[in-house]
DOVO-615403 format. One line per field, with one value per atom (N, C-alpha, C): x negated, y, z negated; atom name; residue in three letters. Coordinates in steps of 0.1 Angstrom, whole numbers, padded with zeros to 4 digits, always signed. Example, Ala and Ser with C-alpha at 12.3 -4.5 7.8 and 13.67 -1.06 7.14 Angstrom:
BEGIN
X	[-0132	-0123	-0132	-0128	-0137	-0129]
Y	[-0057	-0045	-0033	-0022	-0011	+0000]
Z	[-0078	-0078	-0078	-0071	-0071	-0079]
atome	[N	CA	C	N	CA	C]
residu	[ALA	ALA	ALA	SER	SER	SER]
This chain:
BEGIN
X	[-0167	-0172	-0181	-0189	-0197	-0189	-0178	-0169	-0162	-0159	-0153	-0163	-0176	-0186	-0189	-0189	-0191	-0179	-0167	-0155	-0156	-0160	-0162	-0173	-0184	-0195	-0190	-0181	-0175	-0168	-0159	-0151	-0160	-0170	-0179	-0187	-0192	-0201	-0193	-0181	-0174	-0170	-0166	-0163	-0175	-0186	-0198	-0203	-0201	-0206	-0196	-0184	-0174	-0175	-0181	-0181	-0192	-0189	-0198	-0205	-0198	-0205	-0203	-0204	-0203	-0216	-0225	-0237	-0249	-0257	-0269	-0279	-0289	-0299	-0308	-0313	-0322	-0314	-0318	-0311	-0318	-0310	-0315	-0304	-0306	-0296	-0295	-0306	-0305	-0297	-0299	-0291	-0277	-0274	-0260	-0253	-0260	-0254	-0252	-0261	-0260	-0247	-0245	-0233	-0220	-0220	-0209	-0206	-0217	-0216	-0211	-0216	-0211	-0196	-0192	-0177	-0169	-0174	-0167	-0169	-0178	-0180	-0167	-0164	-0151	-0151	-0163	-0163	-0177	-0178	-0189	-0202	-0201	-0214	-0219	-0211	-0215	-0221	-0214	-0218	-0232	-0235	-0247	-0260	-0260	-0272	-0273	-0262	-0262	-0267	-0261	-0265	-0280	-0286	-0300	-0308	-0303	-0310	-0309	-0298	-0297	-0306	-0308	-0317	-0331	-0335	-0348	-0350	-0341	-0342	-0343	-0335	-0335	-0349	-0355	-0368	-0380	-0378	-0389	-0387	-0396	-0395	-0401	-0408	-0414	-0429	-0432	-0446	-0453	-0464	-0471	-0474	-0478	-0482	-0470	-0458	-0446	-0442	-0443	-0440	-0449	-0462	-0471	-0467	-0463	-0459	-0447	-0438	-0426	-0430	-0439	-0444	-0451	-0459	-0465	-0455	-0445	-0434	-0427	-0425	-0419	-0428	-0441	-0451	-0451	-0451	-0452	-0440	-0428	-0416	-0416	-0420	-0421	-0430	-0441	-0450	-0445	-0434	-0428	-0433	-0439	-0444	-0435	-0424	-0414	-0419	-0428	-0434	-0442	-0450	-0459	-0450	-0440	-0430	-0424	-0420	-0414	-0423	-0436	-0446	-0448	-0448	-0449	-0437	-0425	-0413	-0413	-0418	-0419	-0429	-0440	-0449	-0443	-0435	-0428	-0418	-0411	-0401	-0408	-0419	-0426	-0430	-0435	-0440	-0428	-0417	-0405	-0393	-0390	-0379	-0365	-0364	-0351	-0349	-0358	-0358	-0350	-0339	-0330	-0336	-0344	-0348	-0355	-0364	-0369	-0359	-0348	-0337	-0329	-0327	-0320	-0328	-0341	-0350	-0349	-0349	-0348	-0336	-0325	-0312	-0313	-0319	-0321	-0329	-0340	-0349	-0341	-0333	-0326	-0315	-0308	-0297	-0303	-0315	-0321	-0325	-0328	-0332	-0319	-0307	-0295	-0294	-0300	-0299	-0289	-0276	-0266	-0264	-0267	-0267	-0277	-0289	-0300	-0297	-0291	-0287	-0277	-0267	-0257	-0263	-0272	-0278	-0287	-0294	-0302	-0293	-0281	-0272	-0267	-0264	-0259	-0270	-0282	-0293	-0294	-0293	-0293	-0282	-0270	-0259	-0259	-0266	-0269	-0277	-0287	-0296	-0290	-0283	-0277	-0262	-0253	-0239	-0232	-0239	-0233	-0239	-0246	-0252	-0242	-0237	-0226	-0231	-0243	-0249	-0249	-0252	-0252	-0238	-0228	-0214	-0210	-0214	-0211	-0218	-0230	-0237	-0230	-0225	-0218	-0205	-0199	-0187	-0190	-0201	-0205	-0208	-0215	-0218	-0205	-0196	-0184	-0176	-0176	-0168	-0174	-0187	-0194	-0191	-0189	-0186	-0171	-0163	-0149	-0141	-0147	-0141	-0136	-0125	-0120	-0115	-0108	-0103	-0115	-0125	-0137	-0144	-0145	-0152	-0145	-0131	-0124	-0125	-0126	-0127	-0141	-0151	-0165	-0166	-0160	-0159	-0152	-0141	-0133	-0142	-0149	-0158	-0168	-0174	-0183	-0177	-0164	-0157	-0154	-0152	-0149	-0161	-0173	-0185	-0189	-0187	-0191	-0179	-0170	-0158	-0160	-0172	-0174	-0184	-0187	-0197	-0191	-0197	-0191	-0190	-0200	-0200	-0188	-0185	-0174	-0161	-0160	-0148	-0144	-0154	-0151	-0147	-0154	-0150	-0136	-0132	-0118	-0108	-0112	-0103	-0101	-0112	-0112	-0104	-0106	-0101	-0087	-0083	-0070	-0058	-0058	-0047	-0047	-0058	-0059	-0055	-0061	-0059	-0045	-0040	-0027	-0016	-0019	-0009	-0002	-0009	-0003	-0009	-0018	-0024	-0013	-0014	-0004	-0008]
Y	[+0318	+0325	+0316	+0307	+0298	+0289	+0283	+0274	+0282	+0294	+0302	+0304	+0307	+0309	+0295	+0284	+0271	+0268	+0271	+0269	+0277	+0289	+0297	+0291	+0287	+0280	+0268	+0260	+0248	+0251	+0261	+0264	+0270	+0278	+0284	+0273	+0264	+0253	+0244	+0240	+0231	+0238	+0251	+0258	+0260	+0263	+0265	+0252	+0242	+0229	+0224	+0228	+0224	+0233	+0245	+0253	+0248	+0245	+0240	+0228	+0220	+0207	+0196	+0198	+0187	+0184	+0193	+0191	+0192	+0182	+0183	+0192	+0197	+0206	+0199	+0187	+0179	+0171	+0171	+0162	+0149	+0138	+0125	+0115	+0111	+0103	+0089	+0084	+0071	+0073	+0084	+0087	+0089	+0096	+0098	+0085	+0076	+0062	+0055	+0056	+0049	+0055	+0068	+0073	+0068	+0066	+0060	+0046	+0039	+0025	+0025	+0034	+0035	+0037	+0047	+0050	+0038	+0030	+0019	+0006	+0006	-0006	-0011	-0024	-0029	-0032	-0034	-0036	-0031	-0032	-0027	-0034	-0047	-0055	-0050	-0048	-0043	-0029	-0021	-0007	-0006	-0016	-0015	-0015	-0023	-0024	-0011	-0005	+0007	+0019	+0018	+0029	+0028	+0016	+0015	+0021	+0018	+0024	+0039	+0044	+0059	+0065	+0058	+0063	+0063	+0052	+0052	+0063	+0067	+0078	+0091	+0092	+0104	+0106	+0096	+0096	+0100	+0099	+0101	+0115	+0124	+0138	+0139	+0128	+0129	+0135	+0139	+0144	+0136	+0130	+0122	+0130	+0143	+0152	+0154	+0157	+0159	+0146	+0135	+0122	+0119	+0122	+0120	+0130	+0142	+0151	+0146	+0140	+0134	+0122	+0114	+0103	+0108	+0119	+0125	+0131	+0137	+0142	+0131	+0120	+0109	+0104	+0103	+0098	+0108	+0121	+0131	+0130	+0128	+0128	+0115	+0104	+0091	+0093	+0101	+0104	+0114	+0120	+0130	+0144	+0146	+0160	+0167	+0172	+0179	+0191	+0198	+0210	+0206	+0196	+0191	+0185	+0178	+0172	+0184	+0194	+0206	+0213	+0213	+0219	+0212	+0198	+0190	+0192	+0193	+0195	+0209	+0219	+0232	+0232	+0225	+0223	+0216	+0206	+0198	+0207	+0215	+0224	+0235	+0240	+0249	+0244	+0231	+0225	+0220	+0217	+0211	+0218	+0231	+0238	+0233	+0225	+0219	+0205	+0200	+0187	+0187	+0179	+0179	+0172	+0162	+0154	+0161	+0171	+0178	+0185	+0190	+0196	+0186	+0174	+0164	+0160	+0159	+0155	+0166	+0179	+0190	+0189	+0186	+0184	+0174	+0163	+0152	+0157	+0164	+0170	+0179	+0188	+0198	+0191	+0181	+0174	+0167	+0161	+0154	+0163	+0176	+0186	+0194	+0189	+0195	+0209	+0212	+0225	+0224	+0224	+0221	+0232	+0244	+0255	+0252	+0248	+0246	+0233	+0223	+0211	+0214	+0222	+0226	+0234	+0243	+0251	+0242	+0233	+0223	+0214	+0210	+0203	+0211	+0224	+0232	+0232	+0234	+0234	+0221	+0210	+0196	+0196	+0200	+0198	+0208	+0219	+0228	+0221	+0213	+0206	+0193	+0187	+0174	+0173	+0178	+0179	+0166	+0155	+0142	+0134	+0141	+0135	+0132	+0120	+0114	+0114	+0111	+0110	+0124	+0134	+0148	+0152	+0149	+0151	+0144	+0131	+0123	+0129	+0133	+0140	+0152	+0160	+0172	+0168	+0157	+0153	+0149	+0142	+0138	+0151	+0160	+0173	+0180	+0182	+0189	+0181	+0168	+0160	+0162	+0161	+0163	+0177	+0187	+0200	+0203	+0192	+0193	+0200	+0201	+0207	+0195	+0189	+0177	+0178	+0189	+0191	+0193	+0200	+0202	+0189	+0181	+0168	+0159	+0158	+0149	+0153	+0166	+0171	+0167	+0167	+0163	+0148	+0140	+0126	+0122	+0129	+0126	+0130	+0141	+0145	+0134	+0128	+0117	+0105	+0102	+0091	+0093	+0106	+0108	+0104	+0105	+0102	+0087	+0082	+0068	+0062	+0056	+0051	+0040	+0034	+0023	+0027	+0040	+0045	+0044	+0034	+0030	+0041	+0050	+0061	+0070	+0073	+0081	+0074	+0061	+0054	+0054	+0051	+0051	+0065	+0075	+0089	+0092	+0089	+0091	+0083	+0071	+0062	+0068	+0074	+0080	+0093	+0101	+0114	+0116	+0108	+0110	+0110	+0101	+0101	+0114	+0119	+0131	+0143	+0145	+0157	+0157	+0145	+0145	+0143	+0143	+0142	+0129	+0118	+0105	+0097	+0104	+0097	+0094	+0082	+0078	+0083]
Z	[-0658	-0647	-0638	-0645	-0638	-0629	-0635	-0627	-0615	-0617	-0606	-0595	-0598	-0588	-0581	-0588	-0582	-0573	-0577	-0569	-0556	-0557	-0545	-0536	-0542	-0535	-0528	-0534	-0528	-0516	-0516	-0505	-0493	-0497	-0487	-0481	-0489	-0484	-0474	-0478	-0469	-0456	-0458	-0445	-0436	-0442	-0434	-0428	-0435	-0430	-0418	-0419	-0409	-0396	-0397	-0385	-0376	-0364	-0354	-0358	-0366	-0371	-0362	-0349	-0340	-0333	-0333	-0325	-0334	-0336	-0344	-0337	-0346	-0341	-0331	-0335	-0327	-0317	-0304	-0294	-0295	-0297	-0299	-0294	-0281	-0275	-0282	-0287	-0295	-0308	-0314	-0327	-0323	-0312	-0308	-0306	-0299	-0297	-0310	-0319	-0332	-0339	-0339	-0345	-0338	-0325	-0319	-0323	-0325	-0330	-0344	-0352	-0366	-0367	-0359	-0359	-0354	-0345	-0339	-0348	-0357	-0366	-0372	-0370	-0375	-0390	-0396	-0410	-0416	-0429	-0436	-0433	-0430	-0427	-0414	-0404	-0391	-0392	-0400	-0402	-0409	-0418	-0426	-0417	-0407	-0399	-0390	-0386	-0379	-0388	-0400	-0410	-0412	-0414	-0416	-0404	-0392	-0380	-0380	-0385	-0386	-0396	-0407	-0417	-0412	-0404	-0399	-0389	-0381	-0372	-0379	-0390	-0398	-0404	-0408	-0415	-0406	-0393	-0384	-0377	-0381	-0376	-0362	-0357	-0344	-0345	-0357	-0360	-0370	-0367	-0377	-0390	-0388	-0399	-0408	-0402	-0410	-0417	-0411	-0417	-0429	-0428	-0439	-0450	-0447	-0458	-0465	-0458	-0465	-0474	-0469	-0477	-0490	-0488	-0500	-0510	-0504	-0512	-0520	-0514	-0521	-0532	-0529	-0539	-0551	-0548	-0558	-0567	-0561	-0568	-0577	-0572	-0579	-0591	-0590	-0600	-0610	-0608	-0617	-0614	-0603	-0600	-0590	-0595	-0587	-0579	-0585	-0579	-0567	-0568	-0557	-0546	-0550	-0540	-0532	-0539	-0533	-0523	-0527	-0519	-0506	-0507	-0495	-0486	-0492	-0484	-0477	-0484	-0478	-0466	-0467	-0456	-0444	-0447	-0437	-0429	-0437	-0431	-0422	-0427	-0419	-0406	-0406	-0393	-0384	-0390	-0383	-0388	-0385	-0391	-0388	-0377	-0373	-0379	-0386	-0392	-0405	-0406	-0417	-0430	-0428	-0439	-0451	-0448	-0460	-0468	-0462	-0469	-0477	-0471	-0478	-0491	-0489	-0501	-0511	-0507	-0516	-0524	-0518	-0524	-0535	-0532	-0542	-0554	-0551	-0562	-0571	-0564	-0572	-0581	-0575	-0582	-0594	-0593	-0604	-0615	-0611	-0621	-0626	-0623	-0626	-0621	-0610	-0604	-0593	-0596	-0587	-0576	-0580	-0570	-0559	-0564	-0554	-0546	-0552	-0545	-0534	-0537	-0528	-0516	-0519	-0509	-0500	-0505	-0497	-0489	-0494	-0486	-0474	-0477	-0466	-0455	-0458	-0448	-0441	-0449	-0442	-0432	-0436	-0426	-0415	-0416	-0405	-0394	-0399	-0390	-0385	-0393	-0390	-0395	-0388	-0393	-0394	-0390	-0392	-0404	-0413	-0424	-0434	-0433	-0442	-0456	-0458	-0472	-0479	-0471	-0476	-0480	-0472	-0476	-0488	-0489	-0501	-0514	-0512	-0523	-0528	-0518	-0521	-0529	-0525	-0532	-0546	-0549	-0562	-0571	-0565	-0572	-0576	-0567	-0570	-0580	-0579	-0588	-0602	-0603	-0616	-0622	-0614	-0618	-0620	-0618	-0620	-0609	-0597	-0586	-0577	-0582	-0576	-0561	-0558	-0545	-0535	-0539	-0530	-0529	-0540	-0539	-0530	-0531	-0522	-0508	-0505	-0491	-0486	-0494	-0490	-0488	-0496	-0494	-0482	-0479	-0467	-0454	-0455	-0444	-0441	-0452	-0450	-0443	-0447	-0441	-0426	-0422	-0408	-0399	-0405	-0398	-0400	-0412	-0415	-0423	-0416	-0422	-0433	-0433	-0443	-0453	-0455	-0465	-0479	-0487	-0499	-0509	-0510	-0520	-0517	-0505	-0501	-0503	-0500	-0502	-0517	-0525	-0540	-0545	-0539	-0543	-0539	-0528	-0523	-0532	-0535	-0543	-0557	-0563	-0576	-0576	-0566	-0566	-0560	-0550	-0544	-0554	-0563	-0573	-0581	-0585	-0594	-0585	-0574	-0566	-0559	-0555	-0549	-0559	-0571	-0582	-0584	-0580	-0581	-0593	-0601	-0612	-0623	-0628	-0638	-0652]
atome	[N	CA	C	N	CA	C	N	CA	C	N	CA	C	N	CA	C	N	CA	C	N	CA	C	N	CA	C	N	CA	C	N	CA	C	N	CA	C	N	CA	C	N	CA	C	N	CA	C	N	CA	C	N	CA	C	N	CA	C	N	CA	C	N	CA	C	N	CA	C	N	CA	C	N	CA	C	N	CA	C	N	CA	C	N	CA	C	N	CA	C	N	CA	C	N	CA	C	N	CA	C	N	CA	C	N	CA	C	N	CA	C	N	CA	C	N	CA	C	N	CA	C	N	CA	C	N	CA	C	N	CA	C	N	CA	C	N	CA	C	N	CA	C	N	CA	C	N	CA	C	N	CA	C	N	CA	C	N	CA	C	N	CA	C	N	CA	C	N	CA	C	N	CA	C	N	CA	C	N	CA	C	N	CA	C	N	CA	C	N	CA	C	N	CA	C	N	CA	C	N	CA	C	N	CA	C	N	CA	C	N	CA	C	N	CA	C	N	CA	C	N	CA	C	N	CA	C	N	CA	C	N	CA	C	N	CA	C	N	CA	C	N	CA	C	N	CA	C	N	CA	C	N	CA	C	N	CA	C	N	CA	C	N	CA	C	N	CA	C	N	CA	C	N	CA	C	N	CA	C	N	CA	C	N	CA	C	N	CA	C	N	CA	C	N	CA	C	N	CA	C	N	CA	C	N	CA	C	N	CA	C	N	CA	C	N	CA	C	N	CA	C	N	CA	C	N	CA	C	N	CA	C	N	CA	C	N	CA	C	N	CA	C	N	CA	C	N	CA	C	N	CA	C	N	CA	C	N	CA	C	N	CA	C	N	CA	C	N	CA	C	N	CA	C	N	CA	C	N	CA	C	N	CA	C	N	CA	C	N	CA	C	N	CA	C	N	CA	C	N	CA	C	N	CA	C	N	CA	C	N	CA	C	N	CA	C	N	CA	C	N	CA	C	N	CA	C	N	CA	C	N	CA	C	N	CA	C	N	CA	C	N	CA	C	N	CA	C	N	CA	C	N	CA	C	N	CA	C	N	CA	C	N	CA	C	N	CA	C	N	CA	C	N	CA	C	N	CA	C	N	CA	C	N	CA	C	N	CA	C	N	CA	C	N	CA	C	N	CA	C	N	CA	C	N	CA	C	N	CA	C	N	CA	C	N	CA	C	N	CA	C	N	CA	C	N	CA	C	N	CA	C	N	CA	C	N	CA	C	N	CA	C	N	CA	C	N	CA	C	N	CA	C	N	CA	C	N	CA	C	N	CA	C	N	CA	C	N	CA	C	N	CA	C	N	CA	C	N	CA	C	N	CA	C	N	CA	C	N	CA	C	N	CA	C	N	CA	C	N	CA	C	N	CA	C	N	CA	C	N	CA	C	N	CA	C	N	CA	C	N	CA	C	N	CA	C	N	CA	C	N	CA	C	N	CA	C	N	CA	C	N	CA	C	N	CA	C	N	CA	C]
residu	[MET	MET	MET	ARG	ARG	ARG	ARG	ARG	ARG	PHE	PHE	PHE	LEU	LEU	LEU	ILE	ILE	ILE	ALA	ALA	ALA	ILE	ILE	ILE	ALA	ALA	ALA	ALA	ALA	ALA	VAL	VAL	VAL	VAL	VAL	VAL	THR	THR	THR	LEU	LEU	LEU	ALA	ALA	ALA	ALA	ALA	ALA	CYS	CYS	CYS	GLY	GLY	GLY	GLN	GLN	GLN	GLY	GLY	GLY	ALA	ALA	ALA	THR	THR	THR	THR	THR	THR	PRO	PRO	PRO	VAL	VAL	VAL	ARG	ARG	ARG	ASN	ASN	ASN	ASP	ASP	ASP	ALA	ALA	ALA	GLU	GLU	GLU	LEU	LEU	LEU	ASP	ASP	ASP	GLU	GLU	GLU	LEU	LEU	LEU	PHE	PHE	PHE	GLN	GLN	GLN	GLN	GLN	GLN	LEU	LEU	LEU	GLU	GLU	GLU	ALA	ALA	ALA	ALA	ALA	ALA	GLU	GLU	GLU	ASP	ASP	ASP	ALA	ALA	ALA	SER	SER	SER	LEU	LEU	LEU	ALA	ALA	ALA	ALA	ALA	ALA	SER	SER	SER	VAL	VAL	VAL	GLU	GLU	GLU	GLN	GLN	GLN	ALA	ALA	ALA	ILE	ILE	ILE	TRP	TRP	TRP	THR	THR	THR	ARG	ARG	ARG	TRP	TRP	TRP	ALA	ALA	ALA	ASP	ASP	ASP	SER	SER	SER	GLY	GLY	GLY	SER	SER	SER	PRO	PRO	PRO	THR	THR	THR	VAL	VAL	VAL	ASN	ASN	ASN	ILE	ILE	ILE	LEU	LEU	LEU	LEU	LEU	LEU	GLU	GLU	GLU	ARG	ARG	ARG	ALA	ALA	ALA	THR	THR	THR	ALA	ALA	ALA	ALA	ALA	ALA	GLU	GLU	GLU	ALA	ALA	ALA	ALA	ALA	ALA	GLY	GLY	GLY	ASP	ASP	ASP	ARG	ARG	ARG	ASP	ASP	ASP	LEU	LEU	LEU	ALA	ALA	ALA	SER	SER	SER	SER	SER	SER	TYR	TYR	TYR	LEU	LEU	LEU	ASP	ASP	ASP	GLN	GLN	GLN	ALA	ALA	ALA	SER	SER	SER	ASP	ASP	ASP	LEU	LEU	LEU	ALA	ALA	ALA	PRO	PRO	PRO	ASP	ASP	ASP	PHE	PHE	PHE	ALA	ALA	ALA	GLU	GLU	GLU	PRO	PRO	PRO	TRP	TRP	TRP	ASN	ASN	ASN	ARG	ARG	ARG	ARG	ARG	ARG	ALA	ALA	ALA	ASN	ASN	ASN	LEU	LEU	LEU	ALA	ALA	ALA	TYR	TYR	TYR	ARG	ARG	ARG	ALA	ALA	ALA	GLU	GLU	GLU	ASP	ASP	ASP	TYR	TYR	TYR	ARG	ARG	ARG	GLY	GLY	GLY	ALA	ALA	ALA	ILE	ILE	ILE	ALA	ALA	ALA	ALA	ALA	ALA	ILE	ILE	ILE	GLN	GLN	GLN	GLU	GLU	GLU	THR	THR	THR	LEU	LEU	LEU	ARG	ARG	ARG	ARG	ARG	ARG	GLU	GLU	GLU	PRO	PRO	PRO	ARG	ARG	ARG	HIS	HIS	HIS	PHE	PHE	PHE	ALA	ALA	ALA	ALA	ALA	ALA	TYR	TYR	TYR	ALA	ALA	ALA	ALA	ALA	ALA	LEU	LEU	LEU	GLY	GLY	GLY	LEU	LEU	LEU	ILE	ILE	ILE	TYR	TYR	TYR	GLU	GLU	GLU	GLU	GLU	GLU	LEU	LEU	LEU	GLY	GLY	GLY	GLN	GLN	GLN	ASN	ASN	ASN	SER	SER	SER	ALA	ALA	ALA	ALA	ALA	ALA	LEU	LEU	LEU	GLU	GLU	GLU	ALA	ALA	ALA	PHE	PHE	PHE	ARG	ARG	ARG	ALA	ALA	ALA	ALA	ALA	ALA	LEU	LEU	LEU	THR	THR	THR	ILE	ILE	ILE	HIS	HIS	HIS	PRO	PRO	PRO	HIS	HIS	HIS	TYR	TYR	TYR	GLU	GLU	GLU	THR	THR	THR	ALA	ALA	ALA	ILE	ILE	ILE	GLN	GLN	GLN	GLY	GLY	GLY	VAL	VAL	VAL	GLN	GLN	GLN	ARG	ARG	ARG	LEU	LEU	LEU	GLU	GLU	GLU	PRO	PRO	PRO	ARG	ARG	ARG	VAL	VAL	VAL	ASP	ASP	ASP	GLY	GLY	GLY	ARG	ARG	ARG	GLU	GLU	GLU	ALA	ALA	ALA]
């Protein structure tokens, strides 16, 4: 029954993430330009610097208070205090409800706690706020793969690659899963 519910969640998650997934919640012309550069990058080394610039933009909420809350959440998580980290992320989301990064961090916390349902829900929220979040799609792929939902995992990895064609986690996921899902495994 658990696998069935997870399979349903996989389909619903990917469908929800794909609906209207062309426009991020925050308007950011610099970030839009970076994504154009990422898509056009000819190789992984060129993509790496653009990816780093995207991560830097994603980490900046535009609010010093929210940024400090994210720093505190990171410190709390590093200290092993998941509840305190979650509290800081809740405060950050309350102050900046359209900001994706607190949700991305929640997904990481939930995944590390083996709360896959919570991780998937947080990834959905991340993607609602930033539909180009290639790392969120890749994380979704890793979760589904771990749960044995290989078709959904492959779809998530492929979604990451449509945004970031050189994203190594997604490339490896596709390489691992295509033979199994497409029936080419020896």
